[in-house]
N, C-alpha and C positions, 0 to 999 in steps of 0.2 A: 825534165824533158831533155832527151838527147837526140841530136840530129846529125846526120852524115850526108853532106852534099855529094861526096864522092860515091857512096854506096846507095844514096837516095832512100834512106829510111828515117823514120821518126819513132822513137821509143817513148811511149806514154808511161810515166811512173805512177802507178796506183799505190796508195798507202797500204802498208802491212802485207806486201807481197814479195819482199826480198829485192826490191828494185834498186837499192843502193849497190848491191853486189853486181847486178847486171849492168848498171850504169858505169861502174868502174871498169868492167870487162870491155864494154863497148868503146869507152874513151881510150883505153890503153891499147887495144888490139884491132879495133874495127873502124877507126877514123871518126868516132863520135865526138861531138862538141856539145857541152851543156848549154842550153839556151833557156830563156824565160826563167821560171822558177821550178822547183823540183816536181810539184804535183800540178803543173799546168795542164789545161784541158786541150783537146783537139781544136775546139773553136778558137782558143787563144792562139794556137799555132797557126791556124788559117789566117787570122788577122795579121799575125807577124809575117807570114810568108807571102801574103797576097794570093794571086792566082796560081802560083807554083806549088802550093801545098798539096794539091790533088795528084801531083806526079810522084809523090813519095809513098813508099810502103809503110804503113802505120801498124805498130803492134804494141802490146802490153802483156802483162802477166796477171794471173789470178792464183790465189792460194786456195787449196781445198778447205772448206769451212771447218772440217773436223780438226785441222791443224791448230786452230785456236783453242780447242779443248785440251790438247796434249800440251 
């Protein structure tokens, strides 16, 4: 999970979606900081952030299911 207090976003890392590359990009260029553990859930983030978690833009990625077959 990556959070940026400056840009007010949370990136939820979903397994098998290329999240490692996105995580590196967010941390290097967009003020992201890794928190909790890699595949933490949004509810874990809410417990960590307290009431401020609702003020953040939350996003993740999905991979097309046919990519698994290729």
